[in-house]
N, CA, C and O of each residue as an XYZ file, in Angstrom:
364
protein
N      85.044     61.890     78.212
C      85.920     62.629     77.160
C      86.880     63.730     78.917
O      86.154     64.092     79.843
N      87.977     63.935     78.939
C      89.212     64.683     79.539
C      88.707     65.843     79.754
O      89.056     66.584     80.673
N      87.200     66.268     78.298
C      86.390     68.087     79.088
C      86.251     68.015     80.354
O      86.722     68.669     81.284
N      85.169     66.671     80.253
C      83.930     66.613     81.765
C      84.826     66.356     82.604
O      85.128     67.170     83.476
N      85.338     65.313     82.499
C      86.610     64.297     83.317
C      87.080     65.717     84.843
O      86.994     65.818     86.066
N      87.788     66.890     83.083
C      88.648     67.985     84.052
C      87.163     69.168     85.145
O      87.214     69.750     86.228
N      86.446     69.062     84.455
C      85.640     69.937     84.864
C      85.408     69.838     86.200
O      85.505     70.819     86.937
N      85.038     68.486     86.683
C      84.639     67.996     87.629
C      85.686     67.619     88.511
O      85.269     67.391     89.647
N      86.875     67.481     88.364
C      87.887     67.539     89.068
C      88.616     68.323     89.665
O      89.156     68.225     90.767
N      88.639     69.807     88.265
C      89.140     71.342     89.167
C      87.697     71.506     90.275
O      87.864     72.617     90.779
N      86.458     70.935     90.828
C      85.725     71.154     91.578
C      85.890     70.251     92.154
O      85.374     70.702     93.177
N      86.134     69.431     92.390
C      86.460     68.084     93.186
C      87.943     69.134     93.891
O      87.831     69.405     95.087
N      88.685     69.443     93.472
C      89.941     69.944     93.773
C      90.349     71.664     94.553
O      91.175     72.328     95.180
N      88.999     71.635     93.888
C      89.104     73.474     94.852
C      88.431     74.035     95.654
O      88.258     75.253     95.697
N      87.777     72.889     96.690
C      87.267     72.936     97.982
C      88.985     72.812     98.813
O      89.888     71.978     98.892
N      88.641     74.450     99.399
C      90.221     75.316    100.488
C      90.541     74.334    101.432
O      91.668     73.874    101.611
N      89.367     73.978    102.123
C      89.882     73.036    103.379
C      89.904     71.452    103.030
O      89.427     70.709    103.887
N      90.441     70.850    101.790
C      89.960     69.694    102.109
C      91.047     69.093    101.820
O      91.731     69.231    100.806
N      91.271     68.205    102.994
C      92.924     67.820    102.810
C      93.056     66.292    101.824
O      94.200     65.878    101.639
N      91.842     65.470    101.197
C      91.707     64.351     99.990
C      90.680     64.664     99.791
O      89.873     65.400    100.358
N      90.688     63.854     98.603
C      89.893     63.722     97.376
C      89.091     62.675     97.465
O      89.712     61.890     98.182
N      87.730     62.020     97.062
C      88.001     60.990     96.427
C      86.952     61.172     94.913
O      85.998     61.876     94.583
N      87.539     60.409     94.475
C      87.622     59.991     93.082
C      86.670     58.438     93.590
O      86.861     57.761     94.601
N      85.233     58.139     92.053
C      84.195     57.159     91.933
C      85.214     56.864     91.058
O      86.026     57.722     90.710
N      85.256     55.210     90.499
C      85.833     54.492     89.363
C      84.732     54.115     88.809
O      84.316     55.245     88.549
N      83.636     53.176     88.280
C      83.049     52.616     87.668
C      83.031     51.831     86.195
O      81.969     51.467     85.691
N      84.411     51.597     85.520
C      84.410     51.632     84.136
C      85.229     50.503     83.459
O      86.443     50.311     83.528
N      84.264     49.785     82.776
C      85.767     48.617     82.438
C      86.422     49.310     80.992
O      86.403     48.714     79.914
N      86.845     50.309     81.136
C      87.751     51.280     79.726
C      87.021     52.026     78.908
O      86.215     52.910     79.200
N      87.348     51.621     77.852
C      88.099     53.092     77.016
C      89.239     53.350     76.148
O      90.253     52.716     75.857
N      88.845     54.265     75.889
C      89.785     54.858     75.339
C      91.896     55.391     76.292
O      92.324     56.275     77.035
N      92.288     54.545     75.799
C      93.584     54.785     76.312
C      94.669     56.617     76.743
O      95.196     57.186     77.698
N      94.441     56.793     75.354
C      94.694     58.360     75.009
C      93.339     58.909     76.883
O      93.396     59.237     78.068
N      92.424     58.623     75.786
C      91.821     59.386     77.248
C      91.637     58.944     79.184
O      90.864     59.400     80.027
N      92.263     58.341     79.242
C      92.454     57.177     80.545
C      93.747     58.269     80.897
O      93.654     59.167     81.734
N      94.906     58.000     80.109
C      95.754     58.440     80.594
C      96.041     59.850     80.729
O      96.974     60.308     81.389
N      95.349     60.394     80.193
C      95.219     62.310     80.251
C      94.265     62.839     81.345
O      94.217     64.043     81.596
N      93.375     61.773     82.107
C      92.578     61.550     83.074
C      93.894     61.477     84.373
O      94.162     62.067     85.419
N      94.379     60.521     83.652
C      95.503     60.004     84.688
C      96.554     61.321     84.716
O      97.316     61.606     85.639
N      96.404     61.945     83.618
C      97.785     63.117     84.229
C      96.894     64.021     85.124
O      97.819     64.677     85.600
N      95.862     64.506     85.665
C      95.033     65.298     85.569
C      95.078     64.896     87.258
O      95.753     65.616     87.994
N      94.561     64.082     87.655
C      94.367     63.966     88.651
C      95.484     64.059     89.562
O      95.571     64.529     90.696
N      96.864     63.136     88.297
C      97.760     63.684     89.609
C      98.701     65.074     89.500
O      99.536     65.371     90.355
N      98.516     65.604     88.704
C      98.999     67.179     88.310
C      98.156     67.993     89.086
O      98.707     69.088     89.197
N      96.960     67.969     89.741
C      96.231     68.564     90.998
C      96.372     68.120     91.876
O      96.743     69.005     92.647
N      96.307     66.899     92.537
C      97.426     66.775     93.303
C      98.426     67.054     93.846
O      98.429     67.841     94.793
N      99.482     66.499     93.400
C     100.640     67.943     93.120
C     100.256     68.780     93.961
O     100.254     68.695     95.189
N      99.789     69.945     93.018
C      99.747     70.897     92.723
C      99.010     71.809     93.995
O      99.333     72.824     94.611
N      97.756     70.801     94.034
C      97.286     70.884     95.803
C      97.583     70.303     97.407
O      96.942     70.440     98.449
N      98.586     69.745     97.157
C      99.128     68.902     97.733
C      97.696     67.959     98.345
O      97.385     68.178     99.516
N      97.338     67.522     98.005
C      96.004     66.606     98.161
C      96.398     65.140     97.976
O      97.296     64.860     97.182
N      95.608     63.956     98.850
C      95.721     63.058     99.151
C      94.508     62.699     97.564
O      93.707     63.446     97.002
N      94.764     61.733     97.385
C      93.954     61.085     96.312
C      93.489     59.354     96.487
O      94.241     58.395     96.317
N      91.963     59.311     96.893
C      91.636     57.823     97.721
C      90.062     57.730     96.458
O      88.934     58.222     96.463
N      90.853     56.805     95.505
C      89.843     56.142     94.957
C      88.724     55.220     95.578
O      88.709     54.779     96.727
N      87.876     55.038     94.674
C      86.992     54.178     95.253
C      86.052     53.228     93.646
O      85.426     53.533     92.631
N      86.533     52.007     94.370
C      86.104     51.654     92.335
C      84.387     50.194     93.331
O      84.235     49.322     94.187
N      83.596     51.059     92.203
C      82.641     50.390     92.332
C      82.143     48.863     91.380
O      82.332     47.871     92.085
N      81.655     48.559     90.190
C      81.548     47.246     89.751
C      83.115     46.737     89.075
O      83.688     45.653     89.187
N      83.598     48.212     88.213
C      85.341     47.412     87.660
C      85.670     49.301     87.515
O      85.008     50.322     87.333
N      87.350     48.849     87.767
C      87.919     49.811     87.312
C      89.010     48.083     86.358
O      89.717     47.134     86.698
N      88.258     48.875     84.761
C      89.342     47.668     84.005
C      89.896     48.313     83.564
O      89.860     49.453     84.027
N      90.529     48.122     82.718
C      91.852     48.867     81.491
C      92.157     50.338     81.618
O      92.950     50.886     82.384
N      91.503     50.769     80.870
C      90.923     52.358     81.206
C      91.084     53.063     82.571
O      91.611     54.066     83.052
N      90.245     51.847     82.982
C      89.546     52.450     84.421
C      90.728     52.136     85.196
O      91.079     52.775     86.187
N      91.185     51.374     84.830
C      92.022     51.517     86.191
C      93.579     51.567     85.925
O      94.474     51.043     86.589
N      93.643     52.113     85.112
C      94.759     52.985     85.082
C      94.294     54.404     85.666
O      95.000     55.164     86.328
N      92.864     54.617     85.257
C      92.559     55.996     86.073
C      92.435     55.738     87.505
O      92.541     56.718     88.243
N      92.209     54.482     88.077
C      92.180     54.271     89.676
C      93.899     54.306     89.945
O      94.051     54.709     91.098
N      94.691     54.144     89.567
C      95.881     54.184     89.343
C      96.338     55.105     89.904
O      96.986     54.934     90.937
N      96.105     56.451     89.329
C      96.685     57.890     89.855
C      96.254     57.877     91.617
O      97.023     58.569     92.284
N      95.411     57.352     92.219
C      94.931     57.763     93.575
C      96.306     57.354     94.067
O      97.318     56.969     93.481
N      96.026     57.551     95.240
C      97.169     57.088     96.129
C      96.743     55.642     97.210
O      97.588     54.905     97.718
N      95.530     55.529     97.342
C      94.472     54.538     98.173
C      93.410     54.331     97.992
O      92.407     54.994     98.256
N      93.666     52.451     97.057
C      92.569     52.265     95.540
C      91.728     51.509     96.818
O      92.202     50.674     97.589
N      90.525     51.977     96.814
C      89.520     51.221     97.536
C      88.339     50.415     96.818
O      87.542     50.877     96.001
N      88.416     48.916     97.377
C      87.648     48.083     96.027
C      86.827     47.333     96.578
O      87.341     46.717     97.511
N      85.123     46.976     96.308
C      84.824     45.164     97.445
C      85.271     44.261     96.274
O      85.332     44.323     95.046
N      85.597     43.251     97.429
C      86.409     42.027     97.156
C      85.426     41.639     95.467
O      85.943     40.907     94.623
N      84.383     42.111     95.307
C      83.275     41.529     94.009
C      83.491     42.264     92.776
O      82.719     42.141     91.825
N      84.611     43.099     92.751
C      84.475     44.065     91.908
C      85.668     43.104     90.990
O      86.344     42.122     91.299
N      85.502     44.188     89.310
C      86.640     43.626     88.459
C      87.862     44.736     88.298
O      87.738     45.647     87.479
N      89.193     44.596     89.223
C      90.106     45.589     88.967
C      91.378     44.909     87.898
O      92.119     43.927     87.853
N      91.154     45.782     87.341
C      92.765     45.219     86.525
C      92.418     45.380     85.162
O      91.239     45.366     84.806
N      93.553     45.564     84.215
C      94.298     45.575     83.795
C      93.505     44.176     82.802
O      93.115     43.105     83.269
N      93.443     44.631     81.325
C      92.448     43.272     80.652
C      93.180     43.368     79.129
O      93.064     42.843     78.022
N      94.007     44.381     79.806
C      94.734     44.229     77.713
C      94.159     44.998     76.860
O      92.973     45.266     77.053
N      94.886     45.579     75.638
C      94.666     45.954     75.307
C      95.038     44.986     73.179
O      95.997     44.406     72.669
N      93.916     45.292     72.804
C      93.732     44.443     71.180
C      93.822     45.639     70.177
O      93.461     46.813     70.263
N      94.280     45.097     69.443
C      94.606     45.894     67.463
C      94.175     45.307     67.081
O      93.654     44.396     67.725
N      94.105     45.375     66.119
C      93.847     45.184     64.676
C      94.858     45.516     63.802
O      94.697     45.376     62.590
């Protein structure tokens, strides 16, 4: 949820001497709204604290995970990682 992610992000961006923040993403997706809220919080903190954001993708950053990864200034992924949007299915 955004509350859990927001607390972790606040701690990560709180380091006074850091020039960058690393975010690890390993998610096949989830709620588009929650993913967008996390994306917006990362970008807002990056601007506010003047920090570069590096995103490291583990096994997957798909769908909502991809949206969160796109909040980074740079994305690093293994060639075997699943990265990208797989689309949204709605009944």
